[in-house]
C-alpha positions as CSV (number, residue, x, y, z in Angstrom):
1,M,-0.2,-130.0,-103.1
2,S,2.6,-130.4,-100.5
3,P,5.3,-127.7,-100.1
4,L,8.0,-130.1,-101.2
5,V,6.1,-130.8,-104.5
6,I,5.6,-127.0,-105.0
7,G,9.3,-126.5,-104.3
8,L,10.2,-129.1,-107.0
9,L,7.9,-127.4,-109.4
10,V,9.4,-124.0,-108.6
11,A,12.9,-125.4,-109.3
12,V,11.9,-127.0,-112.6
13,V,10.1,-123.8,-113.8
14,T,12.9,-121.6,-112.7
15,I,15.5,-123.6,-114.6
16,A,13.3,-123.7,-117.7
17,V,12.7,-119.9,-117.6
18,L,16.4,-119.1,-117.0
19,A,17.4,-121.5,-119.8
20,T,15.6,-119.3,-122.3
21,G,18.3,-116.7,-121.8
22,I,16.1,-114.1,-120.0
23,P,18.1,-111.9,-117.6
24,V,18.3,-113.5,-114.2
25,A,16.5,-110.7,-112.3
26,F,13.5,-110.8,-114.7
27,G,13.4,-114.6,-114.7
28,L,13.3,-114.8,-110.9
29,G,10.7,-112.0,-110.7
30,L,8.5,-113.7,-113.3
31,V,8.6,-117.1,-111.5
32,A,8.0,-115.5,-108.1
33,V,5.0,-113.5,-109.3
34,G,3.6,-116.4,-111.3
35,F,3.6,-118.8,-108.3
36,L,2.3,-116.2,-105.9
37,V,-0.7,-115.4,-108.2
38,A,-1.3,-119.1,-108.9
39,F,-1.4,-120.2,-105.3
40,E,-2.5,-117.1,-103.4
41,G,-4.5,-115.2,-105.9
42,A,-4.2,-111.8,-107.5
43,G,-4.5,-110.1,-104.1
44,S,-0.9,-111.1,-103.3
45,L,0.3,-108.6,-105.9
46,N,-0.2,-105.8,-103.4
47,I,3.0,-106.7,-101.6
48,L,5.3,-107.0,-104.6
49,A,6.6,-103.4,-104.6
50,E,7.2,-103.4,-100.9
51,T,8.9,-106.7,-100.9
52,F,11.1,-105.8,-103.8
53,Y,12.1,-102.5,-102.2
54,S,12.8,-104.1,-98.8
55,G,15.3,-106.4,-100.5
56,L,17.2,-103.2,-101.5
57,A,16.7,-101.2,-98.3
58,E,20.0,-102.2,-96.8
59,F,22.7,-99.6,-96.2
60,A,25.5,-102.1,-96.8
61,L,24.4,-102.4,-100.4
62,V,25.9,-99.0,-101.1
63,S,29.3,-100.7,-100.9
64,I,28.5,-102.8,-104.1
65,P,28.4,-99.9,-106.6
66,M,31.4,-98.3,-104.9
67,F,33.6,-101.4,-105.1
68,I,32.4,-101.8,-108.7
69,V,33.5,-98.2,-109.5
70,M,36.8,-99.0,-107.8
71,G,37.3,-102.0,-110.1
72,A,36.1,-100.3,-113.2
73,A,38.6,-97.4,-112.7
74,V,41.4,-99.9,-112.4
75,A,40.2,-102.0,-115.3
76,S,39.9,-99.0,-117.6
77,S,43.6,-98.1,-117.1
78,P,46.9,-99.9,-117.8
79,A,47.1,-100.9,-114.2
80,G,46.6,-104.6,-115.1
81,K,49.4,-104.4,-117.6
82,D,51.7,-102.8,-115.0
83,L,50.9,-105.5,-112.4
84,Y,51.7,-108.2,-114.9
85,E,54.9,-106.4,-116.1
86,A,56.1,-105.9,-112.5
87,L,55.7,-109.5,-111.6
88,D,57.2,-110.7,-114.8
89,R,60.3,-108.6,-114.2
90,W,60.7,-109.7,-110.6
91,L,60.0,-113.4,-111.3
92,N,61.9,-113.6,-114.6
93,R,64.6,-115.8,-113.2
94,V,62.3,-118.2,-111.5
95,P,61.6,-121.5,-113.3
96,G,58.2,-121.3,-114.8
97,G,58.2,-117.6,-113.6
98,L,56.1,-116.3,-116.5
99,I,53.0,-118.4,-115.8
100,I,53.5,-117.8,-112.0
101,S,53.6,-114.1,-112.9
102,N,50.3,-114.3,-114.7
103,I,48.6,-116.1,-111.8
104,G,50.1,-113.6,-109.3
105,A,48.9,-110.7,-111.5
106,C,45.4,-112.3,-111.6
107,S,45.2,-112.5,-107.8
108,L,46.4,-108.9,-107.3
109,F,44.1,-107.5,-110.1
110,A,41.2,-109.6,-108.7
111,A,41.7,-108.0,-105.3
112,L,41.6,-104.6,-107.0
113,S,38.7,-105.2,-109.3
114,G,36.6,-107.8,-107.5
115,S,35.5,-109.0,-110.9
116,S,36.5,-112.4,-112.4
117,P,35.7,-111.4,-116.1
118,A,37.5,-108.1,-115.7
119,T,40.6,-110.0,-114.4
120,C,40.5,-112.5,-117.2
121,A,40.2,-109.7,-119.8
122,A,42.9,-107.4,-118.3
123,I,45.6,-110.0,-117.6
124,G,44.6,-112.4,-120.5
125,K,45.1,-109.8,-123.2
126,M,48.8,-109.4,-122.2
127,G,49.6,-112.7,-120.6
128,I,48.2,-115.3,-123.0
129,P,49.9,-114.0,-126.2
130,E,53.2,-113.7,-124.3
131,M,53.0,-117.3,-122.9
132,R,52.1,-118.7,-126.3
133,A,55.0,-116.8,-127.9
134,R,57.4,-118.3,-125.4
135,G,56.3,-121.9,-126.1
136,Y,53.7,-122.6,-123.5
137,P,50.8,-124.8,-124.7
138,D,47.5,-123.1,-125.5
139,G,45.6,-125.1,-122.8
140,L,48.0,-124.2,-120.0
141,A,48.2,-120.5,-121.0
142,T,44.4,-120.0,-121.3
143,G,43.5,-122.3,-118.4
144,A,45.8,-120.5,-116.0
145,I,44.2,-117.2,-116.7
146,A,40.7,-118.5,-116.6
147,A,41.3,-120.1,-113.2
148,G,43.3,-117.1,-111.9
149,G,40.4,-114.8,-112.7
150,T,38.1,-116.7,-110.4
151,L,40.1,-115.5,-107.4
152,G,38.2,-112.2,-107.8
153,I,35.2,-113.5,-105.9
154,L,37.2,-114.9,-103.0
155,I,40.1,-112.5,-102.3
156,P,38.8,-109.4,-100.5
157,P,37.3,-107.0,-101.2
158,S,34.8,-109.4,-102.8
159,I,31.4,-108.3,-104.1
160,T,30.0,-111.8,-103.8
161,M,31.1,-111.9,-100.1
162,I,29.2,-108.6,-99.6
163,V,26.1,-110.2,-101.2
164,Y,26.5,-113.3,-99.1
165,G,26.8,-111.2,-95.9
166,I,23.6,-109.3,-96.7
167,A,21.7,-112.4,-97.7
168,T,22.6,-114.3,-94.5
169,E,22.9,-111.3,-92.2
170,T,26.6,-112.2,-91.3
171,S,29.5,-109.8,-90.8
172,I,31.0,-108.6,-94.1
173,G,34.3,-107.8,-92.3
174,R,34.5,-111.3,-91.0
175,L,33.7,-112.7,-94.4
176,F,36.5,-110.7,-96.0
177,L,38.9,-111.9,-93.4
178,A,37.8,-115.5,-93.8
179,G,38.6,-115.3,-97.6
180,V,42.2,-114.1,-97.2
181,V,44.0,-117.3,-96.2
182,P,42.0,-119.6,-98.5
183,G,42.4,-117.1,-101.4
184,L,46.2,-117.2,-100.9
185,M,46.1,-121.0,-100.5
186,L,44.3,-121.3,-103.9
187,T,46.8,-118.9,-105.5
188,V,49.7,-121.1,-104.2
189,L,48.0,-124.3,-105.4
190,F,47.5,-122.8,-108.8
191,M,51.2,-121.7,-108.9
192,A,52.4,-125.1,-107.7
193,W,50.5,-126.9,-110.4
194,S,51.7,-124.5,-113.0
195,L,55.3,-124.8,-111.9
196,Y,55.1,-128.6,-111.9
197,T,53.6,-128.6,-115.4
198,A,56.2,-126.2,-116.7
199,W,59.0,-128.3,-115.2
200,R,57.5,-131.6,-116.4
201,N,57.1,-130.4,-120.0
202,G,60.3,-128.5,-120.3
203,Y,58.9,-124.9,-120.2
204,S,60.8,-124.0,-117.0
205,F,63.5,-121.9,-118.8
206,A,61.5,-120.4,-121.6
207,E,61.5,-117.0,-120.1
208,R,65.1,-116.8,-119.1
209,A,66.1,-115.3,-122.4
210,N,64.9,-111.9,-121.1
211,R,66.9,-110.3,-118.3
212,F,65.9,-107.2,-116.3
213,T,68.3,-105.0,-114.3
214,L,67.5,-104.0,-110.8
215,R,66.7,-100.5,-112.1
216,A,64.1,-101.9,-114.5
217,K,62.5,-103.9,-111.7
218,L,62.3,-100.8,-109.4
219,E,61.1,-98.3,-112.0
220,I,57.7,-99.9,-112.4
221,L,56.9,-100.2,-108.7
222,P,55.7,-96.5,-108.3
223,R,52.8,-97.3,-110.7
224,V,51.8,-100.4,-108.9
225,L,52.3,-99.9,-105.2
226,P,49.7,-97.1,-104.8
227,F,46.9,-99.4,-105.9
228,L,48.1,-102.2,-103.6
229,T,48.2,-99.5,-100.8
230,I,44.5,-98.8,-101.5
231,I,43.6,-102.5,-100.9
232,V,45.6,-102.6,-97.7
233,G,44.0,-99.3,-96.6
234,V,40.5,-100.4,-97.3
235,L,41.0,-103.6,-95.4
236,Y,42.6,-101.8,-92.5
237,V,39.8,-99.3,-92.0
238,L,37.3,-102.2,-92.2
239,Y,39.0,-104.4,-89.6
240,G,40.2,-101.5,-87.5
241,G,36.7,-100.4,-86.9
242,V,37.4,-97.0,-88.5
243,A,34.7,-97.2,-91.2
244,T,31.8,-99.4,-92.4
245,P,32.1,-101.4,-95.6
246,S,30.1,-98.7,-97.5
247,E,32.3,-95.9,-96.3
248,A,35.5,-97.8,-97.0
249,A,34.3,-98.7,-100.5
250,G,33.4,-95.0,-101.2
251,V,36.9,-93.8,-100.2
252,G,38.5,-96.6,-102.1
253,A,36.6,-95.8,-105.2
254,M,37.5,-92.1,-104.9
255,F,41.2,-92.8,-104.5
256,C,41.2,-95.3,-107.4
257,L,39.7,-92.6,-109.7
258,L,42.3,-90.1,-108.5
259,L,45.1,-92.5,-109.1
260,V,44.1,-93.5,-112.6
261,A,43.7,-89.8,-113.4
262,V,47.2,-88.9,-112.0
263,I,49.3,-91.9,-112.9
264,Y,47.6,-92.8,-116.3
265,R,46.2,-89.5,-117.3
266,V,42.6,-90.8,-117.4
267,W,41.0,-87.5,-116.7
268,Q,39.1,-86.8,-119.9
269,P,35.3,-86.5,-119.3
270,S,34.5,-89.1,-121.9
271,R,36.7,-91.7,-120.2
272,I,35.5,-90.9,-116.7
273,W,31.9,-91.1,-118.0
274,R,32.6,-94.6,-119.5
275,I,33.9,-95.8,-116.1
276,L,30.8,-94.5,-114.3
277,S,28.4,-95.8,-117.0
278,D,29.9,-99.3,-117.0
279,S,29.8,-99.3,-113.2
280,M,26.2,-98.2,-113.3
281,R,25.2,-101.0,-115.6
282,E,26.9,-103.7,-113.5
283,S,25.5,-102.2,-110.3
284,V,22.0,-102.1,-111.5
285,M,22.2,-105.7,-112.8
286,I,23.4,-106.9,-109.4
287,L,20.9,-104.8,-107.4
288,M,18.0,-106.0,-109.7
289,I,19.0,-109.6,-109.0
290,I,19.0,-108.8,-105.3
291,G,15.6,-107.2,-105.4
292,A,14.1,-110.0,-107.5
293,S,15.7,-112.6,-105.2
294,A,14.0,-111.0,-102.2
295,L,10.7,-111.4,-104.0
296,F,11.6,-115.0,-104.9
297,S,12.6,-115.8,-101.3
298,Y,9.3,-114.3,-100.1
299,T,7.4,-116.5,-102.5
300,L,9.2,-119.7,-101.3
301,S,8.6,-118.7,-97.7
302,S,4.9,-117.8,-98.3
303,L,4.3,-121.2,-99.9
304,F,6.2,-122.9,-97.0
305,V,8.8,-124.3,-99.4
306,T,11.8,-123.0,-97.5
307,Q,10.5,-124.4,-94.2
308,A,9.7,-127.8,-95.8
309,V,13.1,-128.2,-97.5
310,A,14.9,-127.3,-94.2
311,Q,12.7,-129.8,-92.3
312,F,13.3,-132.5,-94.9
313,I,17.0,-132.1,-94.7
314,A,17.0,-132.0,-90.9
315,D,14.9,-135.3,-90.8
316,M,17.4,-137.1,-93.0
317,E,19.5,-137.8,-89.9
318,V,22.7,-138.3,-91.9
319,N,26.3,-137.7,-90.8
320,R,27.1,-134.0,-91.0
321,W,29.9,-134.7,-93.5
322,V,27.6,-136.6,-95.7
323,L,25.3,-133.6,-95.5
324,M,28.2,-131.3,-96.5
325,V,29.1,-133.5,-99.5
326,L,25.5,-133.3,-100.7
327,V,25.4,-129.5,-100.2
328,N,28.7,-129.2,-102.1
329,L,27.4,-131.3,-105.0
330,F,24.2,-129.1,-105.1
331,L,26.2,-125.9,-105.1
332,L,28.5,-127.3,-107.8
333,V,25.6,-128.1,-110.1
334,A,23.9,-124.8,-109.4
335,G,27.1,-123.0,-110.3
336,F,27.2,-124.7,-113.6
337,F,24.0,-122.9,-114.7
338,L,23.7,-119.7,-112.7
339,P,26.0,-116.8,-111.8
340,P,27.4,-116.7,-108.3
341,V,25.3,-113.7,-107.1
342,A,22.1,-115.5,-108.1
343,V,23.1,-118.8,-106.5
344,I,24.0,-117.0,-103.2
345,L,20.8,-115.0,-103.0
346,M,18.6,-118.0,-103.9
347,T,20.2,-120.7,-101.7
348,A,22.3,-119.2,-98.9
349,P,19.4,-118.1,-96.7
350,I,18.0,-121.7,-96.9
351,L,21.2,-123.6,-96.5
352,L,22.9,-121.5,-93.7
353,P,20.5,-122.5,-90.9
354,I,20.9,-126.2,-91.9
355,I,24.7,-125.8,-91.9
356,E,24.7,-124.1,-88.5
357,Q,22.4,-126.7,-87.1
358,A,24.9,-129.4,-88.3
359,G,27.7,-127.6,-86.3
360,F,29.6,-125.9,-89.1
361,D,30.9,-122.3,-88.9
362,P,28.9,-119.9,-91.1
363,Y,32.1,-118.0,-92.2
364,W,33.9,-121.2,-93.0
365,F,30.9,-122.3,-95.1
366,A,30.9,-119.0,-96.9
367,V,34.4,-119.7,-98.2
368,V,33.5,-123.3,-99.2
369,F,30.4,-121.8,-100.9
370,T,32.5,-119.3,-102.8
371,I,35.0,-121.8,-104.0
372,N,32.1,-123.9,-105.5
373,M,31.0,-120.7,-107.3
374,E,34.6,-120.3,-108.6
375,I,34.5,-123.7,-110.1
376,G,31.2,-122.7,-111.8
377,L,33.0,-119.8,-113.5
378,I,35.2,-122.1,-115.5
379,T,32.7,-124.9,-116.3
380,P,30.1,-124.9,-119.1
381,P,27.4,-124.2,-119.9
382,V,27.6,-120.8,-118.2
383,G,31.4,-120.7,-117.5
384,L,31.7,-117.0,-118.0
385,N,35.5,-116.9,-117.7
386,L,35.9,-119.5,-120.5
387,Y,34.0,-117.3,-122.9
388,V,35.9,-114.2,-121.9
389,I,39.2,-116.1,-122.7
390,N,37.8,-117.4,-125.9
391,G,36.9,-113.9,-126.9
392,I,40.5,-112.8,-126.3
393,V,42.1,-115.7,-128.3
394,A,39.4,-116.7,-130.7
395,D,41.8,-119.1,-132.5
396,V,42.0,-121.3,-129.4
397,P,38.9,-123.7,-129.3
398,L,36.7,-123.6,-126.2
399,P,37.4,-127.3,-125.5
400,T,41.1,-126.6,-125.3
401,I,40.5,-123.8,-122.8
402,L,38.3,-126.1,-120.8
403,R,40.9,-128.9,-120.7
404,G,43.5,-126.4,-119.6
405,A,41.3,-125.3,-116.8
406,L,40.5,-128.8,-115.5
407,P,43.6,-129.2,-113.4
408,F,42.9,-125.9,-111.7
409,M,39.3,-127.1,-110.9
410,L,41.0,-130.1,-109.2
411,C,43.1,-127.6,-107.2
412,M,39.9,-125.9,-106.0
413,V,38.5,-129.3,-105.0
414,I,41.7,-129.9,-103.1
415,G,41.2,-126.5,-101.5
416,I,37.7,-127.5,-100.3
417,V,39.1,-130.8,-98.9
418,L,41.9,-128.9,-97.0
419,L,39.3,-126.5,-95.6
420,C,37.3,-129.5,-94.4
421,L,40.3,-131.0,-92.8
422,F,41.6,-127.7,-91.4
423,P,38.7,-125.3,-91.0
424,Q,41.1,-122.9,-89.1
425,L,42.3,-121.9,-92.6
426,A,39.1,-119.8,-92.8
427,T,38.3,-119.2,-89.2
428,W,41.6,-118.3,-87.6
429,L,42.2,-114.9,-89.0
430,P,38.6,-113.5,-88.3
431,E,38.8,-114.9,-84.7
432,Y,42.3,-113.5,-84.2
433,L,41.6,-110.0,-85.4
434,M,37.9,-109.7,-84.4
435,G,37.4,-112.2,-81.6
436,Q,34.9,-115.0,-81.5
437,A,31.6,-114.4,-83.5
438,I,28.6,-113.9,-81.3
């Protein structure tokens, strides 16, 4: 049996196994072990433990649970409410300012938490009822929050960027920088569409009934600015060469815990324990997927599937932009069915050498890859953000949320096109601050 046929068989079996609802880590591990034993015999089981462990023996992985603790501390406090309230007060007189406030709050909270579902839950619980009460249609109100939540995997510090950097052995600091301008670009595109829709349908002045004094606008800032300072501080020590990602994440997590304890009185042992236990669950889930993906990758390499797929694509001799379109379509479909971390770990090590051989920048590709994963977060059947929003407002049908999110998906597609036309959007900042990549 040729490696390409084996690869096709692996793909079909993997999709079938994951479709049963089994956790991704166990599904990948089961498929990997099954194919190793089937093609290389029971003796291949001797390397399973070592291979699984080697996938986790990376110091940079320490940053993942630390950033998760940082996000969990913020998500467990009223910080999201304060971010939303601050932006609402300052943008109250802007036409369509309420929906712009929600998207802005999503982008800021996403940067703090690094979690798309957490962003949707934190901002959606306050923003969606308020937008509906002021006359915004259900689709626009829910779709804006669902899309805004996806910014959590692009705007740094991003957990998926850390996973991508580890999987492809690229600089995490450069990846973070590469995501800054595209993240802001998507935020602006989301806001522009929301503003146009609000103006076209007559919702521009729905929020002007409420007025806030300058004092009211200023009094909320002391509860918000310290968290934004942490983001700036973490990014500064990373790009200034002061600390590694793991060290920066650890300090950021400590300060977030201190801030929620001081500002919001979250100091009770039970609440601190809940933050740590939630962080532990999510960290173990991600690390289990990473370990299982290392085993899965080893299986593909041992059966020469990886090499055969790379050679097959290289032999196609198509225009590099045709190749990029095909890769984007593949990532888009993969994102429909699998979470971003799983897609990155399974496909990035295979795709990156092909992309580099075609002359594309690896950090630019990381941003394009991530935006495809963002689209997957608001498209069924997985579409995690859609289900989070549906859980917040159960009276709004899932199809309504999906229709509301569709224009924001098109904004993301426009973002990918702009990145293809102007790759400097992703590459300029890393090169300006850190020099040319070696």
